C-alpha positions as CSV (number, residue, x, y, z in Angstrom):
1,M,-8.9,7.7,12.1
2,K,-7.2,4.8,10.5
3,K,-3.8,4.2,8.9
4,I,-4.0,1.8,6.0
5,E,-0.8,0.2,4.8
6,A,-1.0,-1.9,1.7
7,I,1.8,-3.9,0.1
8,I,0.9,-4.4,-3.6
9,K,2.5,-5.4,-6.9
10,P,4.3,-2.4,-8.6
11,F,2.3,-2.5,-11.8
12,K,-0.9,-2.1,-9.9
13,L,0.0,1.3,-8.4
14,D,-1.5,3.6,-11.0
15,E,-4.8,1.7,-11.0
16,V,-5.0,1.9,-7.2
17,K,-3.9,5.5,-7.1
18,D,-6.4,6.6,-9.7
19,A,-9.3,4.8,-8.0
20,L,-8.4,6.4,-4.6
21,N,-8.3,9.8,-6.2
22,E,-11.8,9.4,-7.5
23,I,-13.2,8.8,-4.0
24,G,-11.4,11.9,-2.6
25,V,-8.3,10.5,-1.0
26,Q,-6.1,13.6,-0.8
27,G,-2.8,12.1,0.2
28,M,-0.7,9.0,0.4
29,T,2.9,7.9,0.8
30,V,4.3,5.4,-1.7
31,T,7.5,3.6,-1.0
32,E,9.4,1.0,-3.1
33,V,10.0,-2.0,-0.8
34,K,11.3,-5.6,-1.0
35,G,10.1,-8.6,0.8
36,F,8.5,-12.0,0.7
37,G,5.5,-13.8,2.1
38,R,4.4,-17.3,1.4
39,Q,5.9,-17.2,-2.1
40,K,9.4,-17.3,-0.6
41,G,11.1,-15.5,-3.5
42,H,12.1,-17.2,-6.8
43,T,15.1,-18.4,-8.8
44,E,16.6,-16.5,-11.7
45,L,19.3,-17.4,-14.3
46,Y,22.0,-14.8,-15.0
47,R,24.8,-15.6,-17.4
48,G,24.3,-19.3,-16.9
49,A,24.3,-19.2,-13.1
50,E,21.3,-19.8,-10.9
51,Y,20.5,-17.2,-8.3
52,I,17.9,-17.3,-5.5
53,V,16.1,-14.0,-5.2
54,D,14.8,-13.9,-1.7
55,F,13.1,-10.5,-1.7
56,I,10.5,-9.6,-4.3
57,P,10.0,-5.9,-5.3
58,K,6.7,-4.4,-4.0
59,I,5.1,-1.1,-3.4
60,K,3.9,0.1,0.0
61,I,1.1,2.6,0.1
62,E,0.3,4.4,3.4
63,I,-2.9,6.4,3.8
64,V,-4.3,8.0,6.9
65,T,-8.1,8.6,6.6
66,S,-11.3,9.1,8.5
67,D,-13.0,6.1,10.0
68,E,-15.9,6.7,7.6
69,L,-13.8,6.6,4.4
70,A,-11.5,3.7,5.6
71,Q,-13.7,0.8,4.5
72,K,-14.1,2.3,1.1
73,V,-10.3,2.8,0.8
74,I,-9.7,-0.8,1.9
75,Q,-12.3,-2.1,-0.6
76,I,-10.8,-0.2,-3.5
77,I,-7.2,-1.3,-2.8
78,G,-8.4,-4.9,-2.5
79,D,-10.3,-4.8,-5.8
80,K,-7.8,-2.8,-7.8
81,A,-4.6,-4.6,-6.6
82,K,-6.0,-8.1,-7.0
83,T,-4.7,-10.3,-9.8
84,G,-5.7,-13.6,-8.3
85,K,-2.2,-14.9,-8.3
86,I,0.2,-15.5,-5.5
87,G,2.0,-12.3,-4.2
88,D,-0.9,-9.9,-4.6
89,G,0.0,-8.4,-1.2
90,K,-1.6,-7.5,2.1
91,I,-3.6,-4.7,3.7
92,F,-2.9,-3.6,7.3
93,I,-5.3,-1.4,9.2
94,L,-4.1,0.5,12.3
95,S,-5.8,3.0,14.6
96,V,-4.4,6.5,14.7
97,D,-4.7,8.4,17.9
98,E,-3.6,11.8,16.7
99,V,-2.4,13.6,13.6
100,I,-0.7,17.1,13.7
101,R,0.1,19.2,10.6
102,I,3.5,20.7,11.4
103,R,3.0,23.8,9.3
104,T,-0.2,25.0,10.9
105,G,-0.5,23.0,14.1
106,E,-3.9,21.6,13.0
107,R,-4.9,18.4,14.7
108,G,-7.1,15.4,14.0
109,E,-8.9,15.0,10.7
110,Q,-8.3,18.6,9.7
111,A,-4.6,17.8,9.7
112,V,-5.0,14.9,7.3
């Protein structure tokens, strides 16, 4: 199994979520996060004063899926979240050793 973590722009969430639902992704965790990469934040004006905003608002999506479905999930996130501009985000792929559903005790892919 794989855990896919994607950091994307907030306005791309619905497009990504809908495309993942179409291929049968049954669950995901979505978190509002802040951070920066190469873009290093930006400067904003507020009431005539200049402020440096170091952390940019992003969305973090976490999905645990089978090895077979993982490449399709990665492809969809990459396609749907891409704007072609700086700050589109990143996708991280991690191996998952075990998953246990607390309610039933199911293990492995049945627990996902």
